[in-house]
C-alpha positions, 0 to 999 in steps of 0.5 A: 399113722397106719399105712394103707394096703397099697403102701405095704404092697409097694414096700414089700415089692421094693424090698423083694427087688432089693433082696434080689439085687443083693443076691446077685451082688452076693451081699447076703447080709442085707437079708438080715434086715428083712427076714426073721432069724428063725425064718424058713425056706422050703423048696418043693420036689425031690432034688438035692436042694428040696426040703425046709431050711431054718434060720438065717445061716441055713438060708444064706448057705442055700442061696449060695448053692442055688446060685450054682444052678439058677439065674434070672431069665431077665423077665419082669417079676409079677406080684399078687398080695393077700393080707400077710402073704405076697406071691411072686412069679419070676422066670428063671433059667435052671442050668447045668453042664448039659442043661439050660431050662427056662421056667417060672418059679412061684414063691410065696412069702409070709410076713409077721405083724412087724413086716419081717419075712417069716417064710419062703415057699418055692415051687418050680413051674415044672417040678420034675424038670427042675429036680432033674436038672438040679440033680444032674448039675450038683454033685451028690455030696452038696451040703447045705 
């Protein structure tokens, strides 16, 4: 039996919330069930974290570094769905030793025909501020 668009959307949102919870608990192995091994994560901008990361291992390392400068602001996540794409917006706090900036991150998630995540595109609401805080908070030798 084929699932309705509404059922697919509800499932995708539930999986994303499960991934967010797993990230907070540092249980990154749960991502393997939801993402393709060749998935990509792209962060816009020019910060030390900007760029495209390919594969599960790179994705996991990226998430570990990101944890050093980003945390949830505790506000609800909003979702928009379009065919094989889900965009969500979450207010986060980008922080460092001298900074604490709250801003939304807009994340576009693409799915393959089997429902696995193929890519994440992350765009901060205030790209310049995000880049500045990240670059002043992470050492220059951060490698992902």
